[in-house]
C-alpha positions as CSV (number, residue, x, y, z in Angstrom):
1,Q,18.4,4.8,3.2
2,V,14.6,4.7,3.4
3,Q,13.0,1.2,3.6
4,L,9.4,0.4,3.6
5,V,8.3,-2.7,5.6
6,E,5.0,-4.4,4.8
7,S,3.1,-6.8,7.0
8,G,-0.3,-8.5,7.0
9,G,-0.4,-10.6,3.9
10,G,-1.4,-14.2,3.8
11,L,-4.0,-16.7,2.7
12,V,-7.7,-16.0,3.0
13,Q,-10.9,-17.5,1.6
14,A,-13.0,-15.7,-0.9
15,G,-15.2,-13.2,0.9
16,G,-12.8,-12.8,3.7
17,S,-10.8,-9.8,4.9
18,L,-7.1,-8.8,5.3
19,R,-5.4,-5.7,6.6
20,L,-2.0,-4.7,5.2
21,S,0.3,-2.4,7.0
22,C,3.4,-0.5,6.0
23,A,5.9,1.6,7.9
24,A,9.0,3.5,7.0
25,S,12.2,2.2,8.7
26,V,13.8,5.6,9.4
27,S,12.8,9.0,10.4
28,I,11.5,11.1,7.5
29,F,11.3,14.8,7.0
30,R,8.1,14.7,5.0
31,V,5.9,12.1,3.4
32,N,4.1,13.6,0.3
33,M,2.1,10.5,-0.5
34,M,1.7,6.8,0.5
35,G,-0.2,4.0,-1.0
36,W,-0.3,0.5,-2.4
37,Y,0.5,-1.2,-5.7
38,R,-0.2,-4.8,-6.6
39,Q,1.5,-7.1,-9.0
40,F,-0.2,-10.0,-10.7
41,P,2.0,-13.0,-11.8
42,G,3.7,-12.1,-15.1
43,K,2.3,-8.6,-15.1
44,Q,3.7,-5.1,-14.2
45,R,2.7,-3.6,-10.9
46,G,-0.3,-1.3,-10.9
47,L,-1.3,1.4,-8.6
48,V,-4.3,0.4,-6.3
49,A,-4.8,3.4,-4.0
50,T,-3.0,6.4,-2.5
51,I,-3.4,8.8,0.4
52,S,-1.8,12.2,0.4
53,E,-0.2,14.0,3.3
54,T,-3.5,16.0,3.6
55,G,-5.5,12.8,3.8
56,T,-7.0,12.8,0.4
57,T,-7.5,9.3,-0.9
58,N,-7.6,8.1,-4.5
59,Y,-8.6,4.6,-5.6
60,V,-6.9,4.3,-8.9
61,D,-8.0,0.7,-9.5
62,S,-11.8,0.9,-9.9
63,V,-12.1,-2.8,-9.2
64,V,-11.3,-2.2,-5.5
65,K,-13.6,0.7,-4.9
66,G,-16.0,-0.1,-2.1
67,R,-14.0,-3.1,-1.0
68,F,-10.5,-1.6,-0.1
69,T,-9.9,1.3,2.2
70,V,-6.5,3.1,2.4
71,S,-5.6,5.0,5.5
72,G,-2.5,6.6,6.9
73,D,-0.9,8.1,10.0
74,N,1.3,11.1,9.1
75,A,2.9,11.2,12.6
76,K,4.0,7.6,12.3
77,N,4.7,7.5,8.5
78,T,2.5,4.4,8.1
79,V,-0.1,3.4,5.6
80,D,-2.7,0.6,5.9
81,L,-4.9,-1.1,3.3
82,Q,-8.1,-2.7,4.7
83,M,-9.4,-5.2,2.2
84,I,-12.9,-6.8,2.5
85,S,-15.0,-9.1,0.2
86,L,-11.8,-10.4,-1.2
87,R,-11.9,-12.3,-4.5
88,P,-9.6,-14.9,-6.1
89,E,-8.7,-12.3,-8.7
90,D,-7.3,-10.1,-5.9
91,T,-4.5,-12.6,-5.5
92,A,-1.2,-10.7,-6.0
93,V,1.9,-9.3,-4.4
94,Y,1.0,-6.0,-2.7
95,L,3.7,-3.4,-2.5
96,C,3.8,-0.4,-0.2
97,Y,4.6,2.9,-2.0
98,A,5.7,6.2,-0.7
99,V,6.9,9.6,-2.1
100,I,9.3,10.9,0.5
101,Q,11.3,14.0,1.1
102,S,14.2,12.9,3.3
103,R,15.5,16.3,4.3
104,A,14.4,20.0,4.1
105,Y,14.8,21.3,0.5
106,G,15.6,17.8,-0.7
107,P,13.9,16.1,-3.7
108,L,10.7,14.0,-3.6
109,V,11.7,10.4,-4.2
110,A,9.5,7.4,-4.8
111,Y,10.1,4.2,-2.8
112,W,8.5,0.7,-2.9
113,G,8.6,-2.0,-0.3
114,P,9.6,-5.6,-1.2
115,G,5.9,-6.7,-1.3
116,T,3.7,-9.1,0.7
117,Q,1.8,-12.0,-0.9
118,V,-2.0,-12.0,-0.7
119,T,-3.7,-15.2,-1.8
120,V,-7.4,-15.5,-2.0
121,S,-8.8,-19.1,-2.4
122,S,-12.1,-19.9,-4.0
């Protein structure tokens, strides 16, 4: 069973920075895509940014463009999210996301991590 493990969340003042990291717990045949969602209190999670297996990045949430940078390491099956110029409205639970093929000729399956809390104080 694939599990995604996040780290790096916490409390930071407005204008500060945090770096989130995520790694898969088991060996994987192929990672098609990795990225990050975030979930605000009482809201559904929304996609923030992704990085494909070829390194193409996509910042889905326009509010984070220029402030967040997604990066990945295909060999290690990890994805990071560097966040700068954080704002109180960035406060949310951040969830790692991956689309994974566990074995040759197997299906692509989406997974989410349990999430890590990011709190930005004003």
